[in-house]
C-alpha positions in Angstrom: 30.8 27.8 -24.7 28.9 24.5 -24.2 30.0 21.6 -26.2 27.7 20.2 -28.7 27.6 16.4 -28.9 26.4 14.3 -31.8 25.2 10.8 -31.6 26.1 8.2 -34.2 25.6 4.5 -34.6 28.3 1.8 -33.6 28.2 0.9 -37.4 29.3 4.5 -38.3 32.1 4.7 -35.5 33.9 1.8 -37.0 35.2 4.0 -39.8 36.4 6.5 -37.1 38.0 3.7 -34.9 39.8 2.4 -38.0 41.1 5.8 -39.0 42.3 6.0 -35.4 44.0 2.6 -35.5 45.9 3.2 -38.8 47.1 6.7 -37.9 48.6 5.3 -34.6 51.9 3.8 -34.1 51.7 0.0 -34.7 54.4 -2.0 -32.6 56.4 -4.9 -34.6 54.5 -7.5 -32.4 51.0 -6.5 -33.2 49.0 -9.0 -35.4 46.1 -8.4 -37.7 43.0 -10.1 -36.8 41.0 -11.9 -39.5 37.3 -11.4 -38.4 34.6 -13.9 -38.7 31.0 -13.9 -38.0 31.7 -14.8 -34.3 33.0 -12.3 -31.7 36.8 -12.4 -31.5 38.7 -10.6 -28.5 41.2 -7.9 -29.6 44.5 -7.9 -28.0 46.2 -4.7 -26.8 47.9 -3.8 -30.1 45.9 -6.0 -32.7 44.6 -4.6 -35.9 41.5 -5.2 -37.9 40.5 -4.6 -41.5 38.2 -1.6 -42.2 34.5 -2.1 -42.1 34.4 -4.6 -39.1 31.8 -4.5 -36.3 33.6 -3.5 -33.1 32.1 -3.8 -29.6 33.7 -2.4 -26.6 32.8 -4.2 -23.1 32.0 -1.2 -20.9 32.6 -3.2 -17.8 36.1 -4.5 -18.8 37.4 -2.1 -21.4 37.8 -5.2 -23.7 37.3 -4.8 -27.5 35.6 -7.5 -29.6 35.3 -7.7 -33.4 33.3 -9.7 -36.1 32.1 -9.3 -39.5 29.1 -7.1 -40.0 25.9 -9.0 -40.6 22.6 -7.8 -41.9 21.1 -7.7 -38.4 23.9 -5.4 -37.1 22.8 -2.6 -39.6 19.3 -2.8 -38.1 20.1 -2.8 -34.4 23.2 -1.5 -32.7 24.0 -2.3 -29.2 25.9 0.9 -28.4 25.9 4.5 -29.4 29.1 6.7 -29.4 28.9 10.3 -28.3 31.5 12.5 -30.2 32.2 15.8 -28.8 33.6 18.9 -30.8 37.0 18.3 -29.5 37.2 14.8 -31.0 36.6 13.0 -27.7 34.6 9.7 -28.0 32.5 8.0 -25.5 30.6 4.6 -26.0 27.4 4.4 -24.1 24.8 1.6 -24.1 21.6 2.2 -25.8 18.5 2.4 -23.4 16.6 0.0 -25.7 19.6 -2.5 -26.1 19.0 -6.0 -25.4 22.6 -6.8 -25.3 23.6 -8.1 -21.8 27.2 -7.2 -22.3 26.4 -3.4 -21.8 25.0 -4.1 -18.3 27.7 -3.6 -15.6 27.3 -7.0 -13.7 29.6 -8.1 -11.0 30.1 -11.6 -12.2 32.0 -12.9 -9.2 29.2 -11.7 -6.9 26.7 -13.3 -9.1 28.5 -16.7 -9.2 28.9 -16.5 -5.3 25.1 -15.9 -4.9 24.0 -18.6 -7.3 26.5 -21.1 -5.9 24.5 -21.0 -2.6 21.5 -22.6 -4.3 20.9 -26.4 -3.8 23.0 -28.5 -6.2 20.1 -29.6 -8.1 18.9 -26.2 -8.8 22.6 -25.2 -9.8 22.5 -28.2 -12.4 19.1 -27.0 -13.7 20.5 -23.5 -14.4 23.6 -24.8 -15.8 25.8 -22.8 -13.6 29.4 -22.9 -14.9 32.4 -23.5 -12.5 34.7 -20.8 -11.5 37.7 -22.7 -9.9 39.6 -19.8 -8.5 36.5 -17.7 -7.5 37.1 -14.7 -9.7 36.8 -14.0 -13.4 40.2 -12.3 -13.4 41.8 -15.8 -13.3 40.2 -16.8 -16.7 41.8 -16.2 -20.1 40.1 -13.7 -22.4 38.0 -16.2 -24.3 37.1 -18.1 -21.2 36.0 -15.0 -19.4 33.8 -13.8 -22.5 32.2 -17.2 -22.5 31.7 -17.4 -18.7 30.1 -13.9 -18.6 27.9 -14.6 -21.5 26.6 -17.8 -19.8 26.3 -16.1 -16.4 24.3 -13.1 -17.9 21.8 -15.5 -19.3 21.5 -17.5 -16.2 21.3 -14.3 -13.9 18.5 -12.8 -16.0 16.6 -16.1 -16.2 16.8 -16.3 -12.5 15.7 -12.8 -11.9 12.7 -13.3 -14.3 11.7 -16.4 -12.3 11.8 -14.4 -8.9 9.9 -11.8 -10.3 7.2 -14.0 -11.6 7.1 -15.7 -8.2 6.8 -12.3 -6.4 4.0 -11.2 -8.8 2.1 -14.5 -8.2 2.5 -14.2 -4.4 1.2 -10.5 -4.5 -1.6 -11.3 -6.7 -2.8 -14.1 -4.4 -2.7 -12.1 -1.3 -6.3 -10.7 -1.5 -7.5 -14.2 -2.3 -5.7 -15.4 0.9 -7.4 -12.8 3.1 -10.9 -13.4 1.4 -10.4 -17.2 2.3 -9.6 -16.4 5.9 -12.4 -14.0 6.4 -14.8 -16.7 4.8 -13.4 -19.4 7.1 -14.2 -17.2 10.3 -17.6 -16.5 9.0 -18.2 -20.1 8.6 -17.1 -20.8 12.1 -19.3 -18.2 13.6 -22.4 -19.8 12.0 -21.8 -23.0 13.8 -19.0 -22.7 16.3 -19.7 -25.8 18.4 -19.8 -28.1 15.4 -16.4 -26.7 14.2 -14.8 -27.1 17.8 -16.2 -30.6 18.1 -14.5 -32.0 14.9 -11.2 -29.8 14.9 -8.1 -31.4 16.1 -6.1 -28.6 17.7 -3.6 -30.9 19.2 -2.3 -32.3 15.9 -2.0 -29.1 13.8 0.5 -29.4 11.1 2.6 -26.3 10.7 1.9 -24.4 7.5 -1.6 -26.1 6.9 -4.7 -24.0 7.4 -7.1 -27.0 8.4 -9.3 -25.6 11.0 -10.4 -22.4 12.7 -7.3 -22.2 15.0 -4.9 -22.6 12.2 -6.7 -20.0 10.3 -6.1 -17.5 13.1 -2.7 -18.6 13.6 -1.9 -17.9 9.8 -3.6 -14.5 10.4 -1.2 -13.6 13.3 1.6 -14.0 10.8 0.2 -12.3 8.0 -1.1 -9.4 9.9 2.5 -8.5 11.0 2.6 -6.8 7.6 1.0 -3.4 7.7 -0.4 -3.6 4.2 -1.9 -7.1 4.9 -3.4 -5.7 8.0 -4.8 -2.6 6.3 -6.4 -4.9 3.6 -7.8 -7.3 6.1 -9.5 -4.5 8.1 -10.8 -2.8 5.0 -12.5 -6.2 3.9 -14.2 -6.4 7.4 -11.7 -8.6 9.3 -11.5 -6.2 12.3 -15.0 -6.9 13.4 -14.4 -10.6 12.9 -11.3 -10.8 15.0 -13.0 -9.0 17.8 -16.0 -11.4 17.6 -13.4 -14.4 18.0 -12.2 -12.7 21.1 -15.9 -12.4 22.5 -17.1 -15.2 24.7 -20.5 -15.2 23.2 -19.6 -16.1 19.8 -18.3 -19.5 20.7 -21.8 -20.9 21.8 -24.6 -22.0 19.7 -28.3 -21.7 20.7 -29.0 -25.4 20.6 -25.8 -26.6 22.4 -26.5 -27.7 25.8 -22.8 -27.2 27.1 -19.6 -26.3 25.9 -17.5 -27.1 29.0 -15.7 -29.9 27.4 -14.7 -27.4 24.7 -13.4 -24.9 27.1 -9.7 -25.3 26.4 -10.2 -25.1 22.6 -12.2 -21.9 23.2 -9.5 -20.4 25.5 -6.7 -21.2 22.7 -8.9 -19.6 19.9 -9.7 -16.5 21.9 -6.0 -16.2 22.9 -4.7 -16.6 19.4 -7.3 -14.1 18.0 -6.2 -11.6 20.7 -2.6 -12.4 19.6 -3.4 -11.5 16.0 -5.2 -8.5 16.8 -2.4 -7.1 19.0 0.3 -7.9 16.4 -1.8 -6.1 13.6 -2.1 -2.8 15.5 1.2 -2.7 17.4 3.1 0.5 16.8 1.1 1.4 13.9 -0.3 5.0 14.3 -2.9 4.8 11.6 -4.6 1.9 13.4 -5.1 3.8 16.7 -8.7 4.9 16.1 -9.6 1.2 15.9 -9.1 0.8 19.6 -11.9 3.1 20.7 -14.2 2.7 17.7 -17.6 1.1 18.3 -18.1 -2.1 16.4 -20.9 -4.7 16.0 -19.9 -8.1 17.1 -21.1 -11.2 15.4 -22.6 -14.3 17.1 -25.4 -14.7 19.7 -27.1 -11.4 20.3 -26.1 -8.0 19.1 -23.3 -6.3 20.9 -21.7 -2.9 20.0 -18.4 -2.5 21.9 -15.0 -1.0 21.4 -11.9 -3.1 21.2 -10.6 -1.7 24.5 -14.0 -2.4 26.1 -14.1 -5.9 24.9 -10.5 -6.9 25.8 -10.8 -5.4 29.3 -14.3 -7.3 29.9 -12.8 -10.6 28.7 -9.6 -10.2 30.7 -11.6 -9.4 33.8 -13.8 -12.4 33.2 -10.8 -14.7 32.6 -9.0 -13.6 35.7 -12.0 -13.5 38.2 -14.0 -16.5 37.3 -13.3 -20.1 38.5 -12.0 -22.7 36.4 -14.4 -25.1 34.8 -14.4 -28.7 35.3 -12.7 -29.5 32.0 -10.5 -26.4 31.8 -6.8 -26.4 32.0 -4.9 -23.8 33.8 -2.4 -23.7 30.9 -5.3 -22.7 28.4 -6.8 -20.1 30.8 -3.3 -18.6 31.4 -2.5 -18.3 27.8 -5.7 -16.7 27.0 -5.1 -14.1 29.8 -1.5 -13.3 28.6 -2.7 -12.8 25.0 -5.6 -10.5 26.0 -3.1 -8.3 28.0 -0.7 -8.4 25.1 -3.6 -7.0 22.8 -4.6 -4.4 25.4 -1.0 -3.2 25.6 -0.7 -2.9 21.7 -3.7 -0.8 21.6 -3.0 1.3 24.7 0.8 2.2 24.2 1.2 5.8 22.7 -2.6 6.0 22.1 -4.0 8.7 24.4 -7.5 8.3 23.3 -7.3 4.6 24.0 -5.9 5.4 27.4 -8.6 7.8 28.2 -11.4 5.2 27.4 -9.4 2.5 29.2 -9.5 4.7 32.4 -13.1 5.4 32.0 -14.0 1.6 31.9 -12.0 1.1 35.1 -9.2 -0.6 33.5 -6.3 0.5 35.8 -8.3 -0.6 39.0 -9.1 -4.1 37.3 -5.5 -4.6 36.3 -4.3 -3.4 39.7 -6.6 -6.0 41.5 -5.2 -8.7 39.2 -1.6 -7.7 40.1 -2.3 -7.8 43.8 -4.1 -11.2 43.4 -0.9 -12.6 41.6 1.1 -12.3 44.6 -1.2 -14.9 46.2 -1.5 -17.4 43.3 0.3 -20.6 43.0 2.9 -21.3 40.3 0.4 -23.2 38.1 -0.8 -19.8 36.7 2.7 -18.5 36.2 2.1 -15.4 38.5 5.6 -14.1 37.9 4.9 -13.6 34.2 1.7 -11.9 35.1 3.4 -9.4 37.4 6.0 -8.6 35.0 3.5 -7.9 32.2 1.3 -5.8 34.3 4.1 -3.7 35.9 5.8 -3.1 32.4 2.3 -2.0 31.0 1.7 0.4 33.9 5.2 1.8 33.8 4.8 2.4 30.0 1.7 4.1 30.1 2.6 6.4 33.1 5.9 7.1 31.5 4.2 8.0 28.1 1.9 10.5 30.0 4.9 12.2 31.8 7.2 12.4 28.8 4.6 13.1 26.1 1.9 15.3 27.7 -1.3 15.3 25.7 -3.6 18.4 24.9 -5.5 18.1 28.1 -3.6 18.3 31.4 -6.8 17.1 33.1 -6.8 13.9 31.1 -3.2 13.2 31.7 -3.5 13.7 35.5 -6.6 11.3 35.5 -4.5 8.6 33.6 -1.5 9.0 36.1 -3.8 9.1 39.1 -5.7 6.0 38.1 -2.4 4.0 38.4 -1.1 5.7 41.5 -3.6 4.1 43.8 -2.6 2.3 46.9 -3.1 -1.1 45.1 -0.6 -0.3 42.4 1.9 1.4 44.8 1.7 -1.4 47.4 2.2 -4.1 44.7 5.5 -2.3 43.4 6.9 -2.4 46.9 6.0 -6.1 47.1 7.6 -6.8 43.7 11.0 -5.3 44.9 11.3 -8.3 47.0 10.6 -10.9 44.4 13.2 -12.6 42.2 15.8 -10.7 40.3 14.0 -10.5 37.0 10.8 -9.0 38.5 12.9 -6.7 40.7 14.3 -5.0 37.7 10.9 -4.3 36.4 9.7 -3.1 39.8 12.7 -0.9 40.2 11.9 0.7 36.8 8.2 1.2 37.9 9.6 2.6 41.2 11.4 5.3 39.5 8.5 6.3 37.3 5.9 6.3 40.1 8.0 8.1 42.8 6.5 11.5 42.1 3.0 10.0 42.2 2.9 7.2 44.9 2.4 8.3 48.5 4.9 6.0 50.0 6.2 6.5 53.4 9.9 7.7 53.4 10.9 4.8 55.7 9.1 2.3 53.6 10.6 3.2 50.3 14.0 3.8 51.7 14.0 0.3 53.4 12.8 -1.5 50.2 15.5 0.2 48.0 18.1 -0.6 50.6 17.2 -4.2 50.8 17.0 -4.2 46.9 20.5 -2.8 46.8 22.0 -5.3 49.3 20.5 -8.3 47.3 22.0 -6.9 44.1 25.3 -6.6 45.7 25.3 -10.3 46.4 26.5 -13.1 44.3 24.6 -15.6 42.3 22.1 -13.0 40.8 23.0 -14.1 37.2 23.6 -10.6 36.0 26.4 -9.2 33.8 28.9 -7.4 36.0 28.6 -4.1 34.0 24.8 -4.1 34.1 24.8 -4.7 37.8 27.2 -1.9 38.4 24.8 0.4 36.4 21.9 -0.8 38.3 23.5 -0.2 41.7 24.3 3.4 40.5 20.7 3.9 39.6 19.5 2.6 43.0 22.0 5.1 44.7 20.6 8.0 42.6 17.0 7.0 43.6 18.0 6.8 47.3 19.5 10.2 46.9 16.2 11.6 45.6 14.4 10.6 48.8 
């Protein structure tokens, strides 16, 4: 038979508690407490007169007593559940404002608040806890400490909640401001570039168009922020900033002296775009969707098409007279980063990329990088291109799509002689690039038409160089790499 439980107020349970106390054995050392209007802690065997207000601290088991006031009859802090077999259990009321019913870890609370700056601790009135635990305090000290800490903790939580709510409330306004600033720039880009001081940007201050885009790169790393930004029309604006055409004005005679600023702005826009879509499946369609670009003339392109066009332009055109290799390199790397973010795990984007001749254009840049001087940091370019190609071919191999014909076309577009020859050349480079080239070798082995002697000799030389000293590798890593080389040679 199920037990029936009745709920009565704390005021009513005082009579039951008193009956229980007077019917129990009372040791000779017990004392009778004279209650006042303030809470008094009861010792283990202390007694009280009938009709007192008794409270039990659910976190410690301590009992407190005081005289009943008018307010006590109106609002009780706890209820008592009484079962049919006489068992009693005190439970906190759901609507009780009394903090003593909340099971706080006061030691943890004090440790947490003690990490705040001293001026904030003083402002909160944080009490000291010399031995680091409430267990070392006397009963009265502990009661006062916990009462004070509860007030401080709840005040602090309310402050943090208010800050969070204020921040969340401001997010749409922040995005609106960034969008408005980009739109203002597009209306007259040359005037903005002429007056903007990109060299002395203060971190955290959004003072010119570059700082706007830098701030967006941070904000759009949050998926919800990116979603809101795109919903508000931000995707088209970011793509427009990547486009070369948007940074010129009809009345401007030349923008050569602004070339470095434009490169930096395009690079940061590509960086923000790549960060916003990276590894987020719901944004995959943005890669291939046609959009209208702002600026001079009407252009309708997809993100993949635009990034590829701008990368091809930046890697094949000559440096302008006032253009630095550093700004050109920065733009190229961020355009490549954005392409990689859109292409990885996105079969539709990969298909469109192949259709626009992307693998051929990137392969040509990889081959060219073996002839470039160090000012363009060709080593980093080679590494980025090899990693991207390896990731895309591995993705198709490990995760076939619905169309075998499409998958084959993607693999074949990266298995041309320009890619395969470059991989062999990279095996003879510095050890960092060698590792990336070796990973690509294992991925491309079934697809590249290498001569058996050529690939065997290349891997044998690689193994010999890795066996030597001074390669800056961890011994365990080197051992594993040598095992992989041996297993690859065994496959030939």
